[in-house]
N, C-alpha and C positions, 0 to 999 in steps of 0.2 A: 475388785481389788481395793483394799483399804489404802487411804492416803498415808504416805510415809512422812513422819515427823522427825525433825532433827532435835536431838536432846544432848545434854552434857551431863556426864556422871563423874562425881569425884570418888576416887578409890584410895583407901589408905589402910596400912597395917603396921603393927609394931611388935607383934609376938610371933614366935616360931621363925619361919624363914620368909620375911615379908616380901622380898622380891619375887620369889617363887610363887607365893600366894597371890600376888598381883597378876602374875602371868596366868595362873590358873583361873582367877576371877575373870580376866579378859576373855579367855577361851570359853568359860562357862556362859558368859553373857553373849558372846558371839554365836554360840551354838544353842542358845535358848530360843524358842520360837518367837519370831516377830522382832528380833533385835539384830542389828548388824553393826559391829564396831567399824567405824570409818577411819578414824585417826586417833592417835594417843599422843599426849604431851610427853615431854621429857620426864624423867624420874627425878623427884625432889626428896631430899631428906629434910625433915622439919622438926622443930622442937614441939613438944606437946603443948596444948592450949587447954586451960581449965584445970584439969588435974595434972600437976607437973611431975609427980614422983613416979615416972615411968620412962621406958626407953623412947628414943626418937622414933618418929614415924617415917615411913616411905609413902609418898603420895604421887598421884598423877590424875589427869583428867582425860576421860575418853569421850570423843565425839561419836555419837551413835545415830543411826536412823532406825525408826521403829514404827510399827503399825499398832503397837499396844497403846491403849488409853493410859493416862497417868497412873491410875490405881493398879492396873495390871503390870505396868513397868515397875512400880514400887514392889509388888509381890515378886517379880522376877529378880530384882535386886536383893530382896530379903532371902530368897531361895539361894542365891549365890553365897550370901553371908553364912547361911546355915550349912551349906555344903562344905564351907571352909571353917566350920566349927566355931562360929562367932558365939560368944557367951556375953550377955549383957549383965555384968555385975555392978557397975557403977557408971554414972553419967560421965562422959569424956574419958573413961578409963581405957586401959590397954585392950587391944583387940587383934584377932587374927585377920579380920577383914571388915571393912566398913565401905558400903556402897551407897552414896547419896545422889539423889537427883538434884542437880544444881539448877538446870534450866530445861524447860520442855517447850519447844517451839518459842513463841514470844508470849506465852501465857502466864497469867497470875492465877494461882490456885491456892485457896485457903479453906481447907476442910479439917475435920478432926484428925484424920489419918495422914494428911499430906499438905505441905506448904511448899509452893514453888513460886518464885525462886527460893532456894533453900534458905531457911530463916536466919542462918548465921553466915551466909555467903559473903556478905560485905565486911565481916569481921575476920576473915581467915585468909592469910597469905597463901596457905597451902592449897586453897581452892582458886583464889583469884589469879595468882601468878601463872599456874599452868593453864587456866581457862583463857587468859589473855594470850598466852603463847599460841593457842589454837585459833582464837577468834580475832585477835587484834582489837582495835578500838571498836566496840559495839555499844549500843544503847541497850541497857538492861530493860526488862519489861516494866520495872519500877520507874523508868524515865531517867535514871542516873547513868552516866557513861562509865564504862569499865575503867577507863583511865582515872576518873575522879575517885572511884571506889578504891583503886589501888593507892592513890596518893593519901587517902584518909585512913589507911591501915595503921593499926598500932605499931609503933617502931620496935617493940620488944619481941616480935616474932622472928625467930631465926629460921631461915630457909636457904638451902643450898642445892643447886642443880647438880645431879650426879651424872658422871660419864657412864652411860649405860645404853646399849642399843638392844632393842627388842628383836 
């Protein structure tokens, strides 16, 4: 039996019915081979980052355990995006679903196809705040504490916890 690895995925959507799509994405992930969704953060509504002329996003972080190696987990995440009709028209643009691997065990991975921790994790309130909700104060694989990273976030990112129960 393969060793189970704990990982954290960031999910977000701002087109169509984002909350329903997030629920579908969690179900698809949970029922994909080798992935088990353990816990999910609260739901957060957030302002877009990068490309600003688009609707607000709904985001969450899922704690999973998996037997999949990192590249296979990336493929599973991309398959979920495809099932929910993700189209990549512009960088940081609107989307029906985005699934990012934020953390995988306590590993640092830097390949052409995959960078873990996620390369923009430390810049994004919509990833750090729900991650902190699930993990509390942790030391990231880069050696930085999660609390330090949250204090260093740009102050212009609007984020609001939504009253929603899964």
